[in-house]
CHARMM-style PDB file with segment names, atoms N, HN, CA, C and O in Angstrom:
ATOM      1  N   UNK     1      21.821   5.466   2.340  1.00  0.00      PROA
ATOM      2  CA  UNK     1      21.180   6.133   1.081  1.00  0.00      PROA
ATOM      3  C   UNK     1      19.649   5.863   1.332  1.00  0.00      PROA
ATOM      4  O   UNK     1      19.104   4.782   1.557  1.00  0.00      PROA
ATOM      5  N   UNK     2      19.085   7.137   1.236  1.00  0.00      PROA
ATOM      6  HN  UNK     2      19.528   8.015   1.053  1.00  0.00      PROA
ATOM      7  CA  UNK     2      18.108   7.680   2.095  1.00  0.00      PROA
ATOM      8  C   UNK     2      17.293   7.191   0.846  1.00  0.00      PROA
ATOM      9  O   UNK     2      16.150   7.135   1.300  1.00  0.00      PROA
ATOM     10  N   UNK     3      17.229   6.812  -0.447  1.00  0.00      PROA
ATOM     11  HN  UNK     3      18.157   6.858  -0.816  1.00  0.00      PROA
ATOM     12  CA  UNK     3      16.703   6.338  -1.395  1.00  0.00      PROA
ATOM     13  C   UNK     3      14.751   5.955  -1.421  1.00  0.00      PROA
ATOM     14  O   UNK     3      13.691   6.285  -1.953  1.00  0.00      PROA
ATOM     15  N   UNK     4      15.583   4.714  -0.061  1.00  0.00      PROA
ATOM     16  HN  UNK     4      16.445   4.446   0.371  1.00  0.00      PROA
ATOM     17  CA  UNK     4      14.285   3.921   0.105  1.00  0.00      PROA
ATOM     18  C   UNK     4      13.406   4.074   0.965  1.00  0.00      PROA
ATOM     19  O   UNK     4      12.577   3.176   1.112  1.00  0.00      PROA
ATOM     20  N   UNK     5      13.347   5.321   1.812  1.00  0.00      PROA
ATOM     21  HN  UNK     5      14.020   6.050   1.693  1.00  0.00      PROA
ATOM     22  CA  UNK     5      12.074   5.733   2.692  1.00  0.00      PROA
ATOM     23  C   UNK     5      11.462   6.418   2.440  1.00  0.00      PROA
ATOM     24  O   UNK     5      12.099   7.296   1.857  1.00  0.00      PROA
ATOM     25  N   UNK     6      10.252   6.696   2.515  1.00  0.00      PROA
ATOM     26  HN  UNK     6       9.735   5.984   2.989  1.00  0.00      PROA
ATOM     27  CA  UNK     6       9.442   7.506   2.644  1.00  0.00      PROA
ATOM     28  C   UNK     6       9.640   8.618   3.163  1.00  0.00      PROA
ATOM     29  O   UNK     6       9.893   9.707   2.649  1.00  0.00      PROA
ATOM     30  N   UNK     7       9.487   8.239   4.439  1.00  0.00      PROA
ATOM     31  HN  UNK     7       9.281   7.354   4.857  1.00  0.00      PROA
ATOM     32  CA  UNK     7       9.909   9.330   5.462  1.00  0.00      PROA
ATOM     33  C   UNK     7      11.302   9.146   6.362  1.00  0.00      PROA
ATOM     34  O   UNK     7      11.644   8.119   6.947  1.00  0.00      PROA
ATOM     35  N   UNK     8      12.291  10.912   6.298  1.00  0.00      PROA
ATOM     36  HN  UNK     8      12.013  11.746   5.822  1.00  0.00      PROA
ATOM     37  CA  UNK     8      12.963  10.235   6.937  1.00  0.00      PROA
ATOM     38  C   UNK     8      12.876  11.379   7.922  1.00  0.00      PROA
ATOM     39  O   UNK     8      12.111  12.328   7.746  1.00  0.00      PROA
ATOM     40  N   UNK     9      13.624  11.273   8.889  1.00  0.00      PROA
ATOM     41  HN  UNK     9      14.245  10.502   9.032  1.00  0.00      PROA
ATOM     42  CA  UNK     9      13.651  11.788  10.685  1.00  0.00      PROA
ATOM     43  C   UNK     9      14.446  12.430  11.258  1.00  0.00      PROA
ATOM     44  O   UNK     9      15.197  11.501  11.557  1.00  0.00      PROA
ATOM     45  N   UNK    10      14.915  13.299  11.673  1.00  0.00      PROA
ATOM     46  HN  UNK    10      14.305  14.053  11.430  1.00  0.00      PROA
ATOM     47  CA  UNK    10      16.247  13.936  12.385  1.00  0.00      PROA
ATOM     48  C   UNK    10      16.081  14.580  13.135  1.00  0.00      PROA
ATOM     49  O   UNK    10      15.233  15.464  13.011  1.00  0.00      PROA
ATOM     50  N   UNK    11      16.740  14.448  14.143  1.00  0.00      PROA
ATOM     51  HN  UNK    11      17.429  13.730  14.243  1.00  0.00      PROA
ATOM     52  CA  UNK    11      16.735  15.051  15.824  1.00  0.00      PROA
ATOM     53  C   UNK    11      18.277  14.886  15.955  1.00  0.00      PROA
ATOM     54  O   UNK    11      18.853  14.045  16.644  1.00  0.00      PROA
ATOM     55  N   UNK    12      18.864  15.883  15.134  1.00  0.00      PROA
ATOM     56  HN  UNK    12      18.396  16.567  14.574  1.00  0.00      PROA
ATOM     57  CA  UNK    12      20.257  16.435  15.592  1.00  0.00      PROA
ATOM     58  C   UNK    12      20.341  17.406  15.819  1.00  0.00      PROA
ATOM     59  O   UNK    12      19.287  18.042  15.785  1.00  0.00      PROA
ATOM     60  N   UNK    13      21.705  18.207  16.218  1.00  0.00      PROA
ATOM     61  HN  UNK    13      22.561  17.691  16.245  1.00  0.00      PROA
ATOM     62  CA  UNK    13      22.314  19.663  16.538  1.00  0.00      PROA
ATOM     63  C   UNK    13      21.897  20.390  15.484  1.00  0.00      PROA
ATOM     64  O   UNK    13      20.969  19.914  14.831  1.00  0.00      PROA
ATOM     65  N   UNK    14      22.188  21.051  15.273  1.00  0.00      PROA
ATOM     66  HN  UNK    14      22.942  21.438  15.803  1.00  0.00      PROA
ATOM     67  CA  UNK    14      22.156  22.026  13.939  1.00  0.00      PROA
ATOM     68  C   UNK    14      24.184  21.904  13.404  1.00  0.00      PROA
ATOM     69  O   UNK    14      24.723  23.003  13.281  1.00  0.00      PROA
ATOM     70  N   UNK    15      24.328  21.703  13.362  1.00  0.00      PROA
ATOM     71  HN  UNK    15      23.890  20.809  13.461  1.00  0.00      PROA
ATOM     72  CA  UNK    15      25.696  21.150  13.052  1.00  0.00      PROA
ATOM     73  C   UNK    15      25.951  20.565  11.793  1.00  0.00      PROA
ATOM     74  O   UNK    15      26.607  20.881  10.800  1.00  0.00      PROA
ATOM     75  N   UNK    16      24.807  19.052  12.333  1.00  0.00      PROA
ATOM     76  HN  UNK    16      24.274  18.796  13.140  1.00  0.00      PROA
ATOM     77  CA  UNK    16      25.230  18.103  10.375  1.00  0.00      PROA
ATOM     78  C   UNK    16      24.317  18.765  10.230  1.00  0.00      PROA
ATOM     79  O   UNK    16      24.574  19.203  11.351  1.00  0.00      PROA
ATOM     80  N   UNK    17      23.467  19.297   9.949  1.00  0.00      PROA
ATOM     81  HN  UNK    17      23.258  18.941   9.038  1.00  0.00      PROA
ATOM     82  CA  UNK    17      21.737  20.110   9.770  1.00  0.00      PROA
ATOM     83  C   UNK    17      21.928  19.677   7.588  1.00  0.00      PROA
ATOM     84  O   UNK    17      21.478  18.946   6.705  1.00  0.00      PROA
ATOM     85  N   UNK    18      22.942  20.822   7.846  1.00  0.00      PROA
ATOM     86  HN  UNK    18      23.307  21.415   8.563  1.00  0.00      PROA
ATOM     87  CA  UNK    18      23.738  21.200   6.337  1.00  0.00      PROA
ATOM     88  C   UNK    18      23.736  19.951   5.544  1.00  0.00      PROA
ATOM     89  O   UNK    18      22.937  19.659   4.655  1.00  0.00      PROA
ATOM     90  N   UNK    19      25.073  19.012   6.126  1.00  0.00      PROA
ATOM     91  HN  UNK    19      25.722  19.249   6.849  1.00  0.00      PROA
ATOM     92  CA  UNK    19      24.902  17.808   4.813  1.00  0.00      PROA
ATOM     93  C   UNK    19      23.829  16.970   5.294  1.00  0.00      PROA
ATOM     94  O   UNK    19      23.724  15.920   4.660  1.00  0.00      PROA
ATOM     95  N   UNK    20      23.128  17.108   6.090  1.00  0.00      PROA
ATOM     96  HN  UNK    20      23.213  17.961   6.605  1.00  0.00      PROA
ATOM     97  CA  UNK    20      22.553  15.619   5.658  1.00  0.00      PROA
ATOM     98  C   UNK    20      21.382  15.893   5.050  1.00  0.00      PROA
ATOM     99  O   UNK    20      20.686  14.928   4.735  1.00  0.00      PROA
ATOM    100  N   UNK    21      20.733  17.752   4.640  1.00  0.00      PROA
ATOM    101  HN  UNK    21      21.298  18.536   4.896  1.00  0.00      PROA
ATOM    102  CA  UNK    21      19.803  18.463   3.458  1.00  0.00      PROA
ATOM    103  C   UNK    21      20.794  18.285   3.113  1.00  0.00      PROA
ATOM    104  O   UNK    21      21.053  17.461   3.990  1.00  0.00      PROA
ATOM    105  N   UNK    22      21.918  18.345   2.396  1.00  0.00      PROA
ATOM    106  HN  UNK    22      21.707  19.014   1.684  1.00  0.00      PROA
ATOM    107  CA  UNK    22      22.771  18.318   1.081  1.00  0.00      PROA
ATOM    108  C   UNK    22      21.782  17.136   1.102  1.00  0.00      PROA
ATOM    109  O   UNK    22      20.633  17.147   0.661  1.00  0.00      PROA
ATOM    110  N   UNK    23      22.559  15.917   1.806  1.00  0.00      PROA
ATOM    111  HN  UNK    23      23.492  15.908   2.164  1.00  0.00      PROA
ATOM    112  CA  UNK    23      22.253  14.004   1.341  1.00  0.00      PROA
ATOM    113  C   UNK    23      20.902  14.055   0.666  1.00  0.00      PROA
ATOM    114  O   UNK    23      20.928  14.049  -0.564  1.00  0.00      PROA
ATOM    115  N   UNK    24      19.599  14.109   1.330  1.00  0.00      PROA
ATOM    116  HN  UNK    24      19.579  14.113   2.330  1.00  0.00      PROA
ATOM    117  CA  UNK    24      18.247  14.826   1.601  1.00  0.00      PROA
ATOM    118  C   UNK    24      17.851  14.813  -0.184  1.00  0.00      PROA
ATOM    119  O   UNK    24      17.112  14.359  -1.058  1.00  0.00      PROA
ATOM    120  N   UNK    25      19.192  15.847   0.183  1.00  0.00      PROA
ATOM    121  HN  UNK    25      19.793  16.215   0.893  1.00  0.00      PROA
ATOM    122  CA  UNK    25      18.322  16.380  -1.400  1.00  0.00      PROA
ATOM    123  C   UNK    25      18.590  15.494  -2.742  1.00  0.00      PROA
ATOM    124  O   UNK    25      17.787  15.373  -3.667  1.00  0.00      PROA
ATOM    125  N   UNK    26      19.886  14.896  -2.660  1.00  0.00      PROA
ATOM    126  HN  UNK    26      20.539  14.994  -1.909  1.00  0.00      PROA
ATOM    127  CA  UNK    26      20.332  14.349  -3.720  1.00  0.00      PROA
ATOM    128  C   UNK    26      19.585  12.572  -3.320  1.00  0.00      PROA
ATOM    129  O   UNK    26      19.719  11.655  -4.130  1.00  0.00      PROA
ATOM    130  N   UNK    27      19.133  12.457  -2.503  1.00  0.00      PROA
ATOM    131  HN  UNK    27      19.025  13.202  -1.845  1.00  0.00      PROA
ATOM    132  CA  UNK    27      18.945  10.604  -2.948  1.00  0.00      PROA
ATOM    133  C   UNK    27      17.332  10.566  -2.712  1.00  0.00      PROA
ATOM    134  O   UNK    27      16.742   9.752  -3.423  1.00  0.00      PROA
ATOM    135  N   UNK    28      16.463  11.407  -1.727  1.00  0.00      PROA
ATOM    136  HN  UNK    28      16.943  12.068  -1.150  1.00  0.00      PROA
ATOM    137  CA  UNK    28      15.234  10.890  -1.584  1.00  0.00      PROA
ATOM    138  C   UNK    28      14.688  11.301  -3.278  1.00  0.00      PROA
ATOM    139  O   UNK    28      14.986  11.933  -4.292  1.00  0.00      PROA
ATOM    140  N   UNK    29      13.337  10.101  -2.453  1.00  0.00      PROA
ATOM    141  HN  UNK    29      13.094   9.588  -1.630  1.00  0.00      PROA
ATOM    142  CA  UNK    29      12.938  10.128  -4.036  1.00  0.00      PROA
ATOM    143  C   UNK    29      11.315  11.034  -3.884  1.00  0.00      PROA
ATOM    144  O   UNK    29      10.587  10.899  -2.901  1.00  0.00      PROA
ATOM    145  N   UNK    30      10.996  11.914  -5.041  1.00  0.00      PROA
ATOM    146  HN  UNK    30      11.587  12.024  -5.840  1.00  0.00      PROA
ATOM    147  CA  UNK    30      10.018  13.001  -5.303  1.00  0.00      PROA
ATOM    148  C   UNK    30       9.360  12.354  -4.297  1.00  0.00      PROA
ATOM    149  O   UNK    30       9.870  11.334  -3.834  1.00  0.00      PROA
ATOM    150  N   UNK    31       7.796  12.963  -3.659  1.00  0.00      PROA
ATOM    151  HN  UNK    31       7.382  13.792  -4.035  1.00  0.00      PROA
ATOM    152  CA  UNK    31       6.821  12.736  -3.068  1.00  0.00      PROA
ATOM    153  C   UNK    31       7.241  12.653  -1.802  1.00  0.00      PROA
ATOM    154  O   UNK    31       6.410  13.093  -1.008  1.00  0.00      PROA
ATOM    155  N   UNK    32       8.702  12.056  -1.094  1.00  0.00      PROA
ATOM    156  HN  UNK    32       9.377  11.699  -1.739  1.00  0.00      PROA
ATOM    157  CA  UNK    32       9.578  11.590   0.700  1.00  0.00      PROA
ATOM    158  C   UNK    32       8.841  12.904   0.986  1.00  0.00      PROA
ATOM    159  O   UNK    32       8.213  13.650   0.235  1.00  0.00      PROA
ATOM    160  N   UNK    33       9.232  12.987   2.913  1.00  0.00      PROA
ATOM    161  HN  UNK    33       9.743  12.380   3.522  1.00  0.00      PROA
ATOM    162  CA  UNK    33       8.804  13.596   3.346  1.00  0.00      PROA
ATOM    163  C   UNK    33      10.598  13.768   4.245  1.00  0.00      PROA
ATOM    164  O   UNK    33      11.292  12.770   4.437  1.00  0.00      PROA
ATOM    165  N   UNK    34      11.034  15.145   4.658  1.00  0.00      PROA
ATOM    166  HN  UNK    34      10.470  15.956   4.503  1.00  0.00      PROA
ATOM    167  CA  UNK    34      12.194  15.150   5.272  1.00  0.00      PROA
ATOM    168  C   UNK    34      11.482  15.728   6.574  1.00  0.00      PROA
ATOM    169  O   UNK    34      10.808  16.750   6.450  1.00  0.00      PROA
ATOM    170  N   UNK    35      11.621  15.026   7.993  1.00  0.00      PROA
ATOM    171  HN  UNK    35      12.168  14.196   8.093  1.00  0.00      PROA
ATOM    172  CA  UNK    35      10.889  15.961   9.082  1.00  0.00      PROA
ATOM    173  C   UNK    35      12.526  16.207  10.289  1.00  0.00      PROA
ATOM    174  O   UNK    35      13.389  15.350  10.483  1.00  0.00      PROA
ATOM    175  N   UNK    36      12.477  17.755  10.949  1.00  0.00      PROA
ATOM    176  HN  UNK    36      11.777  18.450  10.791  1.00  0.00      PROA
ATOM    177  CA  UNK    36      13.489  17.769  11.371  1.00  0.00      PROA
ATOM    178  C   UNK    36      12.481  18.201  12.626  1.00  0.00      PROA
ATOM    179  O   UNK    36      11.613  19.044  12.398  1.00  0.00      PROA
ATOM    180  N   UNK    37      12.602  17.632  13.911  1.00  0.00      PROA
ATOM    181  HN  UNK    37      13.307  16.948  14.096  1.00  0.00      PROA
ATOM    182  CA  UNK    37      12.417  18.211  15.558  1.00  0.00      PROA
ATOM    183  C   UNK    37      12.910  19.603  15.574  1.00  0.00      PROA
ATOM    184  O   UNK    37      12.192  20.014  14.663  1.00  0.00      PROA
ATOM    185  N   UNK    38      13.279  20.157  15.764  1.00  0.00      PROA
ATOM    186  HN  UNK    38      13.863  19.824  16.504  1.00  0.00      PROA
ATOM    187  CA  UNK    38      13.483  21.600  16.757  1.00  0.00      PROA
ATOM    188  C   UNK    38      14.644  22.181  15.812  1.00  0.00      PROA
ATOM    189  O   UNK    38      15.304  23.107  16.283  1.00  0.00      PROA
ATOM    190  N   UNK    39      15.017  21.631  14.259  1.00  0.00      PROA
ATOM    191  HN  UNK    39      14.481  20.879  13.876  1.00  0.00      PROA
ATOM    192  CA  UNK    39      15.755  22.537  14.033  1.00  0.00      PROA
ATOM    193  C   UNK    39      15.856  23.063  12.328  1.00  0.00      PROA
ATOM    194  O   UNK    39      16.846  22.921  11.612  1.00  0.00      PROA
ATOM    195  N   UNK    40      14.985  23.485  12.066  1.00  0.00      PROA
ATOM    196  HN  UNK    40      14.180  23.601  12.649  1.00  0.00      PROA
ATOM    197  CA  UNK    40      14.942  23.701  10.378  1.00  0.00      PROA
ATOM    198  C   UNK    40      16.235  24.181   9.304  1.00  0.00      PROA
ATOM    199  O   UNK    40      17.035  25.093   9.512  1.00  0.00      PROA
ATOM    200  N   UNK    41      16.191  23.557   8.476  1.00  0.00      PROA
ATOM    201  HN  UNK    41      15.541  22.816   8.307  1.00  0.00      PROA
ATOM    202  CA  UNK    41      17.691  23.048   7.588  1.00  0.00      PROA
ATOM    203  C   UNK    41      18.043  24.712   6.719  1.00  0.00      PROA
ATOM    204  O   UNK    41      17.399  25.096   5.742  1.00  0.00      PROA
ATOM    205  N   UNK    42      19.404  25.636   7.484  1.00  0.00      PROA
ATOM    206  HN  UNK    42      19.927  25.324   8.277  1.00  0.00      PROA
ATOM    207  CA  UNK    42      19.904  26.088   6.295  1.00  0.00      PROA
ATOM    208  C   UNK    42      19.625  26.531   5.337  1.00  0.00      PROA
ATOM    209  O   UNK    42      19.646  25.679   4.449  1.00  0.00      PROA
ATOM    210  N   UNK    43      19.140  28.224   4.745  1.00  0.00      PROA
ATOM    211  HN  UNK    43      19.123  28.916   5.466  1.00  0.00      PROA
ATOM    212  CA  UNK    43      18.057  28.196   3.303  1.00  0.00      PROA
ATOM    213  C   UNK    43      17.378  27.469   2.607  1.00  0.00      PROA
ATOM    214  O   UNK    43      17.478  27.231   1.404  1.00  0.00      PROA
ATOM    215  N   UNK    44      16.443  26.981   3.591  1.00  0.00      PROA
ATOM    216  HN  UNK    44      16.362  27.174   4.568  1.00  0.00      PROA
ATOM    217  CA  UNK    44      15.182  26.132   3.263  1.00  0.00      PROA
ATOM    218  C   UNK    44      14.045  26.407   3.924  1.00  0.00      PROA
ATOM    219  O   UNK    44      13.662  26.042   5.035  1.00  0.00      PROA
ATOM    220  N   UNK    45      13.422  27.272   2.897  1.00  0.00      PROA
ATOM    221  HN  UNK    45      13.733  27.569   1.994  1.00  0.00      PROA
ATOM    222  CA  UNK    45      11.623  27.219   3.733  1.00  0.00      PROA
ATOM    223  C   UNK    45      11.374  25.969   3.606  1.00  0.00      PROA
ATOM    224  O   UNK    45      11.524  25.402   2.524  1.00  0.00      PROA
ATOM    225  N   UNK    46      10.942  25.330   4.726  1.00  0.00      PROA
ATOM    226  HN  UNK    46      10.820  25.790   5.605  1.00  0.00      PROA
ATOM    227  CA  UNK    46      10.055  23.633   4.980  1.00  0.00      PROA
ATOM    228  C   UNK    46       8.694  24.658   4.359  1.00  0.00      PROA
ATOM    229  O   UNK    46       8.440  25.858   4.264  1.00  0.00      PROA
ATOM    230  N   UNK    47       8.087  23.418   4.047  1.00  0.00      PROA
ATOM    231  HN  UNK    47       8.294  22.443   4.125  1.00  0.00      PROA
ATOM    232  CA  UNK    47       7.127  23.539   3.422  1.00  0.00      PROA
ATOM    233  C   UNK    47       5.520  23.078   4.665  1.00  0.00      PROA
ATOM    234  O   UNK    47       4.355  23.206   4.285  1.00  0.00      PROA
ATOM    235  N   UNK    48       5.932  22.554   6.129  1.00  0.00      PROA
ATOM    236  HN  UNK    48       6.878  22.450   6.437  1.00  0.00      PROA
ATOM    237  CA  UNK    48       5.114  22.862   7.193  1.00  0.00      PROA
ATOM    238  C   UNK    48       5.906  23.377   7.989  1.00  0.00      PROA
ATOM    239  O   UNK    48       7.135  23.389   7.917  1.00  0.00      PROA
ATOM    240  N   UNK    49       5.291  23.784   8.713  1.00  0.00      PROA
ATOM    241  HN  UNK    49       4.292  23.775   8.771  1.00  0.00      PROA
ATOM    242  CA  UNK    49       5.844  24.212  10.440  1.00  0.00      PROA
ATOM    243  C   UNK    49       5.120  24.345  11.518  1.00  0.00      PROA
ATOM    244  O   UNK    49       4.651  25.328  12.092  1.00  0.00      PROA
ATOM    245  N   UNK    50       5.072  22.359  11.866  1.00  0.00      PROA
ATOM    246  HN  UNK    50       5.452  21.560  11.400  1.00  0.00      PROA
ATOM    247  CA  UNK    50       4.046  22.126  12.961  1.00  0.00      PROA
ATOM    248  C   UNK    50       4.704  22.752  14.088  1.00  0.00      PROA
ATOM    249  O   UNK    50       5.917  22.553  14.021  1.00  0.00      PROA
ATOM    250  N   UNK    51       4.330  23.498  15.197  1.00  0.00      PROA
ATOM    251  HN  UNK    51       3.344  23.659  15.252  1.00  0.00      PROA
ATOM    252  CA  UNK    51       4.369  23.385  16.714  1.00  0.00      PROA
ATOM    253  C   UNK    51       4.333  22.130  17.494  1.00  0.00      PROA
ATOM    254  O   UNK    51       3.145  21.809  17.495  1.00  0.00      PROA
ATOM    255  N   UNK    52       4.981  21.287  18.130  1.00  0.00      PROA
ATOM    256  HN  UNK    52       5.947  21.547  18.129  1.00  0.00      PROA
ATOM    257  CA  UNK    52       4.027  20.619  19.521  1.00  0.00      PROA
ATOM    258  C   UNK    52       4.704  21.327  21.201  1.00  0.00      PROA
ATOM    259  O   UNK    52       5.349  22.188  21.798  1.00  0.00      PROA
ATOM    260  N   UNK    53       4.239  20.625  21.217  1.00  0.00      PROA
ATOM    261  HN  UNK    53       3.715  19.925  20.732  1.00  0.00      PROA
ATOM    262  CA  UNK    53       3.950  21.276  22.566  1.00  0.00      PROA
ATOM    263  C   UNK    53       4.521  22.210  23.113  1.00  0.00      PROA
ATOM    264  O   UNK    53       3.697  23.045  23.484  1.00  0.00      PROA
ATOM    265  N   UNK    54       5.735  22.528  23.389  1.00  0.00      PROA
ATOM    266  HN  UNK    54       6.404  21.849  23.088  1.00  0.00      PROA
ATOM    267  CA  UNK    54       6.503  24.556  23.745  1.00  0.00      PROA
ATOM    268  C   UNK    54       6.934  24.823  21.856  1.00  0.00      PROA
ATOM    269  O   UNK    54       7.559  24.218  20.985  1.00  0.00      PROA
ATOM    270  N   UNK    55       6.354  25.764  21.954  1.00  0.00      PROA
ATOM    271  HN  UNK    55       5.846  26.255  22.662  1.00  0.00      PROA
ATOM    272  CA  UNK    55       6.812  26.379  19.999  1.00  0.00      PROA
ATOM    273  C   UNK    55       8.158  26.351  20.240  1.00  0.00      PROA
ATOM    274  O   UNK    55       8.842  25.581  19.566  1.00  0.00      PROA
ATOM    275  N   UNK    56       8.758  27.160  21.212  1.00  0.00      PROA
ATOM    276  HN  UNK    56       8.202  27.786  21.760  1.00  0.00      PROA
ATOM    277  CA  UNK    56      10.492  26.979  20.495  1.00  0.00      PROA
ATOM    278  C   UNK    56      10.838  25.579  20.909  1.00  0.00      PROA
ATOM    279  O   UNK    56      11.521  25.182  19.965  1.00  0.00      PROA
ATOM    280  N   UNK    57      10.770  24.780  21.628  1.00  0.00      PROA
ATOM    281  HN  UNK    57      10.216  25.103  22.395  1.00  0.00      PROA
ATOM    282  CA  UNK    57      11.948  23.255  22.056  1.00  0.00      PROA
ATOM    283  C   UNK    57      11.330  22.499  20.824  1.00  0.00      PROA
ATOM    284  O   UNK    57      12.128  22.047  20.003  1.00  0.00      PROA
ATOM    285  N   UNK    58       9.426  22.245  20.530  1.00  0.00      PROA
ATOM    286  HN  UNK    58       8.778  22.613  21.196  1.00  0.00      PROA
ATOM    287  CA  UNK    58       9.599  20.834  19.679  1.00  0.00      PROA
ATOM    288  C   UNK    58       8.057  21.634  18.568  1.00  0.00      PROA
ATOM    289  O   UNK    58       6.827  21.616  18.629  1.00  0.00      PROA
ATOM    290  N   UNK    59       9.290  22.338  17.517  1.00  0.00      PROA
ATOM    291  HN  UNK    59      10.288  22.353  17.469  1.00  0.00      PROA
ATOM    292  CA  UNK    59       8.445  22.460  16.125  1.00  0.00      PROA
ATOM    293  C   UNK    59       9.326  21.543  15.451  1.00  0.00      PROA
ATOM    294  O   UNK    59      10.510  21.239  15.600  1.00  0.00      PROA
ATOM    295  N   UNK    60       8.023  21.040  14.335  1.00  0.00      PROA
ATOM    296  HN  UNK    60       7.061  21.286  14.214  1.00  0.00      PROA
ATOM    297  CA  UNK    60       8.130  20.216  13.467  1.00  0.00      PROA
ATOM    298  C   UNK    60       8.516  20.906  12.163  1.00  0.00      PROA
ATOM    299  O   UNK    60       7.582  21.541  11.673  1.00  0.00      PROA
ATOM    300  N   UNK    61       9.680  20.938  11.468  1.00  0.00      PROA
ATOM    301  HN  UNK    61      10.438  20.422  11.867  1.00  0.00      PROA
ATOM    302  CA  UNK    61       9.794  21.430  10.394  1.00  0.00      PROA
ATOM    303  C   UNK    61       9.965  20.204   9.084  1.00  0.00      PROA
ATOM    304  O   UNK    61      10.795  19.297   9.023  1.00  0.00      PROA
ATOM    305  N   UNK    62       9.185  20.453   8.386  1.00  0.00      PROA
ATOM    306  HN  UNK    62       8.511  21.190   8.436  1.00  0.00      PROA
ATOM    307  CA  UNK    62       8.605  19.505   7.190  1.00  0.00      PROA
ATOM    308  C   UNK    62       8.949  19.823   5.200  1.00  0.00      PROA
ATOM    309  O   UNK    62       8.662  20.936   4.758  1.00  0.00      PROA
ATOM    310  N   UNK    63       9.389  19.028   4.491  1.00  0.00      PROA
ATOM    311  HN  UNK    63       9.622  18.124   4.849  1.00  0.00      PROA
ATOM    312  CA  UNK    63       9.960  19.557   3.551  1.00  0.00      PROA
ATOM    313  C   UNK    63       9.552  18.228   2.750  1.00  0.00      PROA
ATOM    314  O   UNK    63      10.122  17.180   3.052  1.00  0.00      PROA
ATOM    315  N   UNK    64       8.498  18.242   1.648  1.00  0.00      PROA
ATOM    316  HN  UNK    64       8.035  19.093   1.402  1.00  0.00      PROA
ATOM    317  CA  UNK    64       8.057  17.559   1.197  1.00  0.00      PROA
ATOM    318  C   UNK    64       8.878  18.046  -0.837  1.00  0.00      PROA
ATOM    319  O   UNK    64       8.843  18.967  -1.653  1.00  0.00      PROA
ATOM    320  N   UNK    65       9.703  16.166  -0.607  1.00  0.00      PROA
ATOM    321  HN  UNK    65       9.731  15.418   0.056  1.00  0.00      PROA
ATOM    322  CA  UNK    65      11.180  16.293  -1.867  1.00  0.00      PROA
ATOM    323  C   UNK    65      10.181  15.941  -3.299  1.00  0.00      PROA
ATOM    324  OT1 UNK    65      10.695  15.906  -4.417  1.00  0.00      PROA
TER     325      UNK     65
END
């Protein structure tokens, strides 16, 4: 249950991201943050894209729910 978290951080392969994104959209509260390292969610434009270290492998994607 993701509803009790203010921030959810994901560092996964691209394969499970669509299912995790769907779960986050269902369960996370308005104003909470979903953050992914290196992989954006398919079809969802991030609110912020923050390069960290080398921009290809270490980019934070941030969505405000």
